[in-house]
PDB file of N, CA, C and O in Angstrom:
ATOM      1  N   MET A   1     -39.453 -24.857  13.972  1.00  0.00           N
ATOM      2  CA  MET A   1     -38.723 -24.626  15.183  1.00  0.00           C
ATOM      3  C   MET A   1     -38.297 -23.163  15.216  1.00  0.00           C
ATOM      4  O   MET A   1     -37.840 -22.619  14.211  1.00  0.00           O
ATOM      5  N   ALA A   2     -38.446 -22.540  16.358  1.00  0.00           N
ATOM      6  CA  ALA A   2     -38.140 -21.114  16.496  1.00  0.00           C
ATOM      7  C   ALA A   2     -36.626 -20.914  16.584  1.00  0.00           C
ATOM      8  O   ALA A   2     -35.900 -21.735  17.144  1.00  0.00           O
ATOM      9  N   LYS A   3     -36.179 -19.804  16.016  1.00  0.00           N
ATOM     10  CA  LYS A   3     -34.763 -19.478  16.021  1.00  0.00           C
ATOM     11  C   LYS A   3     -34.403 -18.858  17.372  1.00  0.00           C
ATOM     12  O   LYS A   3     -35.097 -17.964  17.857  1.00  0.00           O
ATOM     13  N   LYS A   4     -33.291 -19.350  17.985  1.00  0.00           N
ATOM     14  CA  LYS A   4     -32.852 -18.819  19.264  1.00  0.00           C
ATOM     15  C   LYS A   4     -32.063 -17.544  19.018  1.00  0.00           C
ATOM     16  O   LYS A   4     -31.301 -17.449  18.055  1.00  0.00           O
ATOM     17  N   THR A   5     -32.248 -16.581  19.883  1.00  0.00           N
ATOM     18  CA  THR A   5     -31.502 -15.331  19.757  1.00  0.00           C
ATOM     19  C   THR A   5     -30.565 -15.187  20.948  1.00  0.00           C
ATOM     20  O   THR A   5     -30.866 -15.633  22.055  1.00  0.00           O
ATOM     21  N   ALA A   6     -29.449 -14.569  20.701  1.00  0.00           N
ATOM     22  CA  ALA A   6     -28.471 -14.339  21.768  1.00  0.00           C
ATOM     23  C   ALA A   6     -28.985 -13.230  22.673  1.00  0.00           C
ATOM     24  O   ALA A   6     -29.706 -12.344  22.215  1.00  0.00           O
ATOM     25  N   PRO A   7     -28.625 -13.267  23.955  1.00  0.00           N
ATOM     26  CA  PRO A   7     -29.056 -12.198  24.859  1.00  0.00           C
ATOM     27  C   PRO A   7     -28.457 -10.863  24.404  1.00  0.00           C
ATOM     28  O   PRO A   7     -27.362 -10.814  23.845  1.00  0.00           O
ATOM     29  N   ALA A   8     -29.189  -9.801  24.653  1.00  0.00           N
ATOM     30  CA  ALA A   8     -28.746  -8.462  24.249  1.00  0.00           C
ATOM     31  C   ALA A   8     -27.484  -8.086  25.027  1.00  0.00           C
ATOM     32  O   ALA A   8     -27.380  -8.346  26.226  1.00  0.00           O
ATOM     33  N   ARG A   9     -26.531  -7.474  24.329  1.00  0.00           N
ATOM     34  CA  ARG A   9     -25.292  -7.043  24.962  1.00  0.00           C
ATOM     35  C   ARG A   9     -25.400  -5.577  25.354  1.00  0.00           C
ATOM     36  O   ARG A   9     -26.114  -4.795  24.725  1.00  0.00           O
ATOM     37  N   LYS A  10     -24.671  -5.226  26.412  1.00  0.00           N
ATOM     38  CA  LYS A  10     -24.631  -3.838  26.830  1.00  0.00           C
ATOM     39  C   LYS A  10     -23.847  -3.030  25.795  1.00  0.00           C
ATOM     40  O   LYS A  10     -22.975  -3.579  25.120  1.00  0.00           O
ATOM     41  N   PRO A  11     -24.138  -1.760  25.663  1.00  0.00           N
ATOM     42  CA  PRO A  11     -23.327  -0.920  24.768  1.00  0.00           C
ATOM     43  C   PRO A  11     -21.873  -0.902  25.236  1.00  0.00           C
ATOM     44  O   PRO A  11     -21.601  -1.065  26.425  1.00  0.00           O
ATOM     45  N   ALA A  12     -20.945  -0.705  24.308  1.00  0.00           N
ATOM     46  CA  ALA A  12     -19.515  -0.752  24.613  1.00  0.00           C
ATOM     47  C   ALA A  12     -19.125   0.217  25.725  1.00  0.00           C
ATOM     48  O   ALA A  12     -18.222  -0.087  26.505  1.00  0.00           O
ATOM     49  N   ALA A  13     -19.765   1.348  25.818  1.00  0.00           N
ATOM     50  CA  ALA A  13     -19.408   2.350  26.824  1.00  0.00           C
ATOM     51  C   ALA A  13     -19.715   1.871  28.236  1.00  0.00           C
ATOM     52  O   ALA A  13     -19.042   2.285  29.180  1.00  0.00           O
ATOM     53  N   THR A  14     -20.708   1.013  28.404  1.00  0.00           N
ATOM     54  CA  THR A  14     -21.079   0.575  29.749  1.00  0.00           C
ATOM     55  C   THR A  14     -20.520  -0.802  30.086  1.00  0.00           C
ATOM     56  O   THR A  14     -20.605  -1.231  31.236  1.00  0.00           O
ATOM     57  N   ARG A  15     -19.960  -1.492  29.127  1.00  0.00           N
ATOM     58  CA  ARG A  15     -19.381  -2.807  29.375  1.00  0.00           C
ATOM     59  C   ARG A  15     -18.056  -2.670  30.095  1.00  0.00           C
ATOM     60  O   ARG A  15     -17.274  -1.770  29.787  1.00  0.00           O
ATOM     61  N   THR A  16     -17.797  -3.537  31.037  1.00  0.00           N
ATOM     62  CA  THR A  16     -16.496  -3.550  31.697  1.00  0.00           C
ATOM     63  C   THR A  16     -15.851  -4.895  31.440  1.00  0.00           C
ATOM     64  O   THR A  16     -16.512  -5.933  31.417  1.00  0.00           O
ATOM     65  N   ARG A  17     -14.569  -4.851  31.250  1.00  0.00           N
ATOM     66  CA  ARG A  17     -13.844  -6.074  30.971  1.00  0.00           C
ATOM     67  C   ARG A  17     -13.096  -6.473  32.237  1.00  0.00           C
ATOM     68  O   ARG A  17     -12.357  -5.669  32.804  1.00  0.00           O
ATOM     69  N   THR A  18     -13.285  -7.693  32.671  1.00  0.00           N
ATOM     70  CA  THR A  18     -12.593  -8.168  33.848  1.00  0.00           C
ATOM     71  C   THR A  18     -11.675  -9.311  33.459  1.00  0.00           C
ATOM     72  O   THR A  18     -11.993 -10.120  32.587  1.00  0.00           O
ATOM     73  N   THR A  19     -10.561  -9.359  34.107  1.00  0.00           N
ATOM     74  CA  THR A  19      -9.630 -10.454  33.888  1.00  0.00           C
ATOM     75  C   THR A  19      -9.229 -10.999  35.235  1.00  0.00           C
ATOM     76  O   THR A  19      -9.266 -10.294  36.243  1.00  0.00           O
ATOM     77  N   THR A  20      -8.852 -12.238  35.245  1.00  0.00           N
ATOM     78  CA  THR A  20      -8.405 -12.850  36.482  1.00  0.00           C
ATOM     79  C   THR A  20      -6.949 -13.257  36.310  1.00  0.00           C
ATOM     80  O   THR A  20      -6.502 -13.581  35.210  1.00  0.00           O
ATOM     81  N   THR A  21      -6.242 -13.233  37.390  1.00  0.00           N
ATOM     82  CA  THR A  21      -4.856 -13.669  37.381  1.00  0.00           C
ATOM     83  C   THR A  21      -4.647 -14.661  38.511  1.00  0.00           C
ATOM     84  O   THR A  21      -5.353 -14.655  39.520  1.00  0.00           O
ATOM     85  N   ALA A  22      -3.665 -15.502  38.308  1.00  0.00           N
ATOM     86  CA  ALA A  22      -3.351 -16.483  39.338  1.00  0.00           C
ATOM     87  C   ALA A  22      -2.707 -15.771  40.519  1.00  0.00           C
ATOM     88  O   ALA A  22      -2.034 -14.754  40.352  1.00  0.00           O
ATOM     89  N   VAL A  23      -2.917 -16.305  41.692  1.00  0.00           N
ATOM     90  CA  VAL A  23      -2.333 -15.726  42.894  1.00  0.00           C
ATOM     91  C   VAL A  23      -0.911 -16.236  43.022  1.00  0.00           C
ATOM     92  O   VAL A  23      -0.657 -17.432  42.877  1.00  0.00           O
ATOM     93  N   ARG A  24       0.006 -15.342  43.292  1.00  0.00           N
ATOM     94  CA  ARG A  24       1.399 -15.722  43.455  1.00  0.00           C
ATOM     95  C   ARG A  24       1.706 -15.741  44.946  1.00  0.00           C
ATOM     96  O   ARG A  24       1.607 -14.715  45.620  1.00  0.00           O
ATOM     97  N   ASN A  25       2.076 -16.902  45.455  1.00  0.00           N
ATOM     98  CA  ASN A  25       2.325 -17.046  46.886  1.00  0.00           C
ATOM     99  C   ASN A  25       3.790 -16.922  47.254  1.00  0.00           C
ATOM    100  O   ASN A  25       4.153 -17.122  48.413  1.00  0.00           O
ATOM    101  N   THR A  26       4.640 -16.596  46.288  1.00  0.00           N
ATOM    102  CA  THR A  26       6.050 -16.432  46.586  1.00  0.00           C
ATOM    103  C   THR A  26       6.421 -14.966  46.415  1.00  0.00           C
ATOM    104  O   THR A  26       5.737 -14.209  45.726  1.00  0.00           O
ATOM    105  N   THR A  27       7.499 -14.591  47.046  1.00  0.00           N
ATOM    106  CA  THR A  27       7.943 -13.211  46.909  1.00  0.00           C
ATOM    107  C   THR A  27       8.625 -13.020  45.560  1.00  0.00           C
ATOM    108  O   THR A  27       9.231 -13.945  45.019  1.00  0.00           O
ATOM    109  N   VAL A  28       8.520 -11.836  45.037  1.00  0.00           N
ATOM    110  CA  VAL A  28       9.154 -11.507  43.770  1.00  0.00           C
ATOM    111  C   VAL A  28      10.575 -11.061  44.076  1.00  0.00           C
ATOM    112  O   VAL A  28      10.776 -10.106  44.825  1.00  0.00           O
ATOM    113  N   PRO A  29      11.568 -11.744  43.502  1.00  0.00           N
ATOM    114  CA  PRO A  29      12.945 -11.338  43.808  1.00  0.00           C
ATOM    115  C   PRO A  29      13.257  -9.975  43.226  1.00  0.00           C
ATOM    116  O   PRO A  29      12.844  -9.653  42.112  1.00  0.00           O
ATOM    117  N   LYS A  30      13.986  -9.181  43.983  1.00  0.00           N
ATOM    118  CA  LYS A  30      14.389  -7.861  43.508  1.00  0.00           C
ATOM    119  C   LYS A  30      15.613  -8.024  42.629  1.00  0.00           C
ATOM    120  O   LYS A  30      16.443  -8.906  42.851  1.00  0.00           O
ATOM    121  N   ALA A  31      15.711  -7.169  41.637  1.00  0.00           N
ATOM    122  CA  ALA A  31      16.843  -7.222  40.731  1.00  0.00           C
ATOM    123  C   ALA A  31      18.119  -6.851  41.476  1.00  0.00           C
ATOM    124  O   ALA A  31      18.156  -5.880  42.232  1.00  0.00           O
ATOM    125  N   VAL A  32      19.138  -7.625  41.254  1.00  0.00           N
ATOM    126  CA  VAL A  32      20.421  -7.351  41.880  1.00  0.00           C
ATOM    127  C   VAL A  32      21.191  -6.432  40.954  1.00  0.00           C
ATOM    128  O   VAL A  32      21.451  -6.779  39.802  1.00  0.00           O
ATOM    129  N   ARG A  33      21.552  -5.271  41.450  1.00  0.00           N
ATOM    130  CA  ARG A  33      22.282  -4.302  40.632  1.00  0.00           C
ATOM    131  C   ARG A  33      23.771  -4.539  40.810  1.00  0.00           C
ATOM    132  O   ARG A  33      24.286  -4.619  41.925  1.00  0.00           O
ATOM    133  N   LYS A  34      24.435  -4.646  39.689  1.00  0.00           N
ATOM    134  CA  LYS A  34      25.875  -4.838  39.681  1.00  0.00           C
ATOM    135  C   LYS A  34      26.552  -3.474  39.843  1.00  0.00           C
ATOM    136  O   LYS A  34      26.119  -2.487  39.248  1.00  0.00           O
ATOM    137  N   GLU A  35      27.595  -3.427  40.636  1.00  0.00           N
ATOM    138  CA  GLU A  35      28.309  -2.172  40.827  1.00  0.00           C
ATOM    139  C   GLU A  35      29.037  -1.807  39.536  1.00  0.00           C
ATOM    140  O   GLU A  35      29.734  -2.633  38.946  1.00  0.00           O
ATOM    141  N   ILE A  36      28.867  -0.579  39.116  1.00  0.00           N
ATOM    142  CA  ILE A  36      29.501  -0.093  37.895  1.00  0.00           C
ATOM    143  C   ILE A  36      30.886   0.432  38.266  1.00  0.00           C
ATOM    144  O   ILE A  36      31.008   1.450  38.948  1.00  0.00           O
ATOM    145  N   THR A  37      31.920  -0.263  37.818  1.00  0.00           N
ATOM    146  CA  THR A  37      33.286   0.115  38.149  1.00  0.00           C
ATOM    147  C   THR A  37      33.950   0.838  36.983  1.00  0.00           C
ATOM    148  O   THR A  37      33.443   0.843  35.861  1.00  0.00           O
ATOM    149  N   HIS A  38      35.076   1.435  37.270  1.00  0.00           N
ATOM    150  CA  HIS A  38      35.887   2.118  36.255  1.00  0.00           C
ATOM    151  C   HIS A  38      36.266   1.125  35.153  1.00  0.00           C
ATOM    152  O   HIS A  38      36.243   1.459  33.969  1.00  0.00           O
ATOM    153  N   GLU A  39      36.611  -0.089  35.558  1.00  0.00           N
ATOM    154  CA  GLU A  39      37.029  -1.113  34.596  1.00  0.00           C
ATOM    155  C   GLU A  39      35.890  -1.506  33.658  1.00  0.00           C
ATOM    156  O   GLU A  39      36.106  -1.690  32.460  1.00  0.00           O
ATOM    157  N   LEU A  40      34.675  -1.636  34.201  1.00  0.00           N
ATOM    158  CA  LEU A  40      33.527  -1.991  33.359  1.00  0.00           C
ATOM    159  C   LEU A  40      33.240  -0.898  32.328  1.00  0.00           C
ATOM    160  O   LEU A  40      32.948  -1.181  31.166  1.00  0.00           O
ATOM    161  N   ILE A  41      33.330   0.352  32.777  1.00  0.00           N
ATOM    162  CA  ILE A  41      33.085   1.466  31.861  1.00  0.00           C
ATOM    163  C   ILE A  41      34.163   1.496  30.783  1.00  0.00           C
ATOM    164  O   ILE A  41      33.864   1.689  29.605  1.00  0.00           O
ATOM    165  N   ALA A  42      35.423   1.303  31.192  1.00  0.00           N
ATOM    166  CA  ALA A  42      36.522   1.310  30.237  1.00  0.00           C
ATOM    167  C   ALA A  42      36.365   0.190  29.213  1.00  0.00           C
ATOM    168  O   ALA A  42      36.604   0.398  28.024  1.00  0.00           O
ATOM    169  N   LYS A  43      35.969  -0.980  29.664  1.00  0.00           N
ATOM    170  CA  LYS A  43      35.786  -2.122  28.758  1.00  0.00           C
ATOM    171  C   LYS A  43      34.676  -1.824  27.749  1.00  0.00           C
ATOM    172  O   LYS A  43      34.831  -2.080  26.555  1.00  0.00           O
ATOM    173  N   ARG A  44      33.559  -1.281  28.234  1.00  0.00           N
ATOM    174  CA  ARG A  44      32.445  -0.972  27.326  1.00  0.00           C
ATOM    175  C   ARG A  44      32.819   0.149  26.359  1.00  0.00           C
ATOM    176  O   ARG A  44      32.453   0.098  25.186  1.00  0.00           O
ATOM    177  N   ALA A  45      33.539   1.153  26.833  1.00  0.00           N
ATOM    178  CA  ALA A  45      33.975   2.240  25.959  1.00  0.00           C
ATOM    179  C   ALA A  45      34.889   1.692  24.866  1.00  0.00           C
ATOM    180  O   ALA A  45      34.811   2.124  23.716  1.00  0.00           O
ATOM    181  N   TYR A  46      35.753   0.743  25.219  1.00  0.00           N
ATOM    182  CA  TYR A  46      36.636   0.113  24.235  1.00  0.00           C
ATOM    183  C   TYR A  46      35.821  -0.658  23.206  1.00  0.00           C
ATOM    184  O   TYR A  46      36.113  -0.603  22.011  1.00  0.00           O
ATOM    185  N   GLU A  47      34.792  -1.382  23.669  1.00  0.00           N
ATOM    186  CA  GLU A  47      33.931  -2.127  22.745  1.00  0.00           C
ATOM    187  C   GLU A  47      33.234  -1.189  21.768  1.00  0.00           C
ATOM    188  O   GLU A  47      33.104  -1.501  20.585  1.00  0.00           O
ATOM    189  N   ILE A  48      32.787  -0.043  22.263  1.00  0.00           N
ATOM    190  CA  ILE A  48      32.131   0.955  21.404  1.00  0.00           C
ATOM    191  C   ILE A  48      33.132   1.471  20.374  1.00  0.00           C
ATOM    192  O   ILE A  48      32.807   1.584  19.192  1.00  0.00           O
ATOM    193  N   TRP A  49      34.357   1.786  20.823  1.00  0.00           N
ATOM    194  CA  TRP A  49      35.388   2.286  19.914  1.00  0.00           C
ATOM    195  C   TRP A  49      35.731   1.243  18.860  1.00  0.00           C
ATOM    196  O   TRP A  49      35.858   1.564  17.679  1.00  0.00           O
ATOM    197  N   LYS A  50      35.880  -0.012  19.295  1.00  0.00           N
ATOM    198  CA  LYS A  50      36.273  -1.091  18.387  1.00  0.00           C
ATOM    199  C   LYS A  50      35.190  -1.368  17.344  1.00  0.00           C
ATOM    200  O   LYS A  50      35.500  -1.794  16.231  1.00  0.00           O
ATOM    201  N   SER A  51      33.932  -1.132  17.690  1.00  0.00           N
ATOM    202  CA  SER A  51      32.836  -1.390  16.749  1.00  0.00           C
ATOM    203  C   SER A  51      32.826  -0.384  15.605  1.00  0.00           C
ATOM    204  O   SER A  51      32.221  -0.630  14.562  1.00  0.00           O
ATOM    205  N   GLY A  52      33.494   0.744  15.802  1.00  0.00           N
ATOM    206  CA  GLY A  52      33.509   1.787  14.777  1.00  0.00           C
ATOM    207  C   GLY A  52      32.294   2.690  14.827  1.00  0.00           C
ATOM    208  O   GLY A  52      32.163   3.602  14.011  1.00  0.00           O
ATOM    209  N   ALA A  53      31.398   2.446  15.781  1.00  0.00           N
ATOM    210  CA  ALA A  53      30.168   3.236  15.882  1.00  0.00           C
ATOM    211  C   ALA A  53      30.302   4.366  16.896  1.00  0.00           C
ATOM    212  O   ALA A  53      29.343   5.099  17.138  1.00  0.00           O
ATOM    213  N   GLY A  54      31.475   4.510  17.485  1.00  0.00           N
ATOM    214  CA  GLY A  54      31.658   5.512  18.521  1.00  0.00           C
ATOM    215  C   GLY A  54      32.135   6.838  17.975  1.00  0.00           C
ATOM    216  O   GLY A  54      32.219   7.044  16.764  1.00  0.00           O
ATOM    217  N   GLY A  55      32.443   7.722  18.887  1.00  0.00           N
ATOM    218  CA  GLY A  55      32.948   9.042  18.525  1.00  0.00           C
ATOM    219  C   GLY A  55      34.306   9.243  19.161  1.00  0.00           C
ATOM    220  O   GLY A  55      35.196   8.404  19.018  1.00  0.00           O
ATOM    221  N   SER A  56      34.466  10.346  19.859  1.00  0.00           N
ATOM    222  CA  SER A  56      35.727  10.617  20.545  1.00  0.00           C
ATOM    223  C   SER A  56      35.832   9.730  21.789  1.00  0.00           C
ATOM    224  O   SER A  56      34.875   9.058  22.173  1.00  0.00           O
ATOM    225  N   GLU A  57      37.003   9.745  22.402  1.00  0.00           N
ATOM    226  CA  GLU A  57      37.189   8.965  23.625  1.00  0.00           C
ATOM    227  C   GLU A  57      36.181   9.373  24.695  1.00  0.00           C
ATOM    228  O   GLU A  57      35.600   8.528  25.377  1.00  0.00           O
ATOM    229  N   HIS A  58      35.985  10.682  24.826  1.00  0.00           N
ATOM    230  CA  HIS A  58      35.042  11.187  25.832  1.00  0.00           C
ATOM    231  C   HIS A  58      33.616  10.746  25.510  1.00  0.00           C
ATOM    232  O   HIS A  58      32.880  10.318  26.400  1.00  0.00           O
ATOM    233  N   ASP A  59      33.226  10.850  24.233  1.00  0.00           N
ATOM    234  CA  ASP A  59      31.876  10.434  23.832  1.00  0.00           C
ATOM    235  C   ASP A  59      31.659   8.952  24.114  1.00  0.00           C
ATOM    236  O   ASP A  59      30.598   8.559  24.599  1.00  0.00           O
ATOM    237  N   ASN A  60      32.662   8.132  23.810  1.00  0.00           N
ATOM    238  CA  ASN A  60      32.555   6.693  24.062  1.00  0.00           C
ATOM    239  C   ASN A  60      32.429   6.409  25.554  1.00  0.00           C
ATOM    240  O   ASN A  60      31.656   5.544  25.966  1.00  0.00           O
ATOM    241  N   TRP A  61      33.192   7.142  26.359  1.00  0.00           N
ATOM    242  CA  TRP A  61      33.153   6.949  27.812  1.00  0.00           C
ATOM    243  C   TRP A  61      31.760   7.307  28.360  1.00  0.00           C
ATOM    244  O   TRP A  61      31.178   6.557  29.144  1.00  0.00           O
ATOM    245  N   VAL A  62      31.250   8.449  27.938  1.00  0.00           N
ATOM    246  CA  VAL A  62      29.940   8.896  28.424  1.00  0.00           C
ATOM    247  C   VAL A  62      28.856   7.924  27.970  1.00  0.00           C
ATOM    248  O   VAL A  62      27.960   7.588  28.743  1.00  0.00           O
ATOM    249  N   ARG A  63      28.934   7.475  26.731  1.00  0.00           N
ATOM    250  CA  ARG A  63      27.950   6.509  26.221  1.00  0.00           C
ATOM    251  C   ARG A  63      28.021   5.202  27.005  1.00  0.00           C
ATOM    252  O   ARG A  63      26.988   4.628  27.350  1.00  0.00           O
ATOM    253  N   ALA A  64      29.235   4.728  27.288  1.00  0.00           N
ATOM    254  CA  ALA A  64      29.404   3.486  28.044  1.00  0.00           C
ATOM    255  C   ALA A  64      28.813   3.627  29.444  1.00  0.00           C
ATOM    256  O   ALA A  64      28.120   2.728  29.920  1.00  0.00           O
ATOM    257  N   GLU A  65      29.085   4.752  30.102  1.00  0.00           N
ATOM    258  CA  GLU A  65      28.513   5.001  31.429  1.00  0.00           C
ATOM    259  C   GLU A  65      26.994   4.991  31.385  1.00  0.00           C
ATOM    260  O   GLU A  65      26.340   4.363  32.218  1.00  0.00           O
ATOM    261  N   ARG A  66      26.443   5.690  30.412  1.00  0.00           N
ATOM    262  CA  ARG A  66      24.993   5.791  30.280  1.00  0.00           C
ATOM    263  C   ARG A  66      24.377   4.410  30.054  1.00  0.00           C
ATOM    264  O   ARG A  66      23.367   4.079  30.674  1.00  0.00           O
ATOM    265  N   GLU A  67      24.973   3.600  29.173  1.00  0.00           N
ATOM    266  CA  GLU A  67      24.446   2.259  28.902  1.00  0.00           C
ATOM    267  C   GLU A  67      24.503   1.381  30.148  1.00  0.00           C
ATOM    268  O   GLU A  67      23.532   0.698  30.472  1.00  0.00           O
ATOM    269  N   LEU A  68      25.627   1.398  30.840  1.00  0.00           N
ATOM    270  CA  LEU A  68      25.786   0.539  32.002  1.00  0.00           C
ATOM    271  C   LEU A  68      24.904   0.951  33.164  1.00  0.00           C
ATOM    272  O   LEU A  68      24.445   0.103  33.930  1.00  0.00           O
ATOM    273  N   ARG A  69      24.666   2.224  33.301  1.00  0.00           N
ATOM    274  CA  ARG A  69      23.812   2.698  34.397  1.00  0.00           C
ATOM    275  C   ARG A  69      22.321   2.618  34.047  1.00  0.00           C
ATOM    276  O   ARG A  69      21.463   2.826  34.905  1.00  0.00           O
ATOM    277  N   GLY A  70      22.025   2.315  32.787  1.00  0.00           N
ATOM    278  CA  GLY A  70      20.631   2.167  32.375  1.00  0.00           C
ATOM    279  C   GLY A  70      19.953   3.467  32.023  1.00  0.00           C
ATOM    280  O   GLY A  70      18.724   3.507  31.964  1.00  0.00           O
ATOM    281  N   ASN A  71      20.685   4.524  31.790  1.00  0.00           N
ATOM    282  CA  ASN A  71      20.115   5.825  31.442  1.00  0.00           C
ATOM    283  C   ASN A  71      20.200   6.043  29.937  1.00  0.00           C
ATOM    284  O   ASN A  71      20.855   6.976  29.472  1.00  0.00           O
ATOM    285  N   LEU A  72      19.547   5.194  29.196  1.00  0.00           N
ATOM    286  CA  LEU A  72      19.616   5.300  27.739  1.00  0.00           C
ATOM    287  C   LEU A  72      18.820   6.443  27.307  1.00  0.00           C
ATOM    288  O   LEU A  72      18.736   6.721  26.111  1.00  0.00           O
TER     289      LEU A  72
END
């Protein structure tokens, strides 16, 4: 019995990879941004200070603002 051979493959440079995805028929909800208040910043700055990983009051405040606003 003759041995079957696999069909020849294209070289990697000319091969294209295709993928399929399911169709989404619903809208994607937008992220709701919470308003950053003075109280939220103060609370986070206090948490940073209490953890012992903070610096001066100003450094903790700036770090808390940056974290809450997402500007890491």
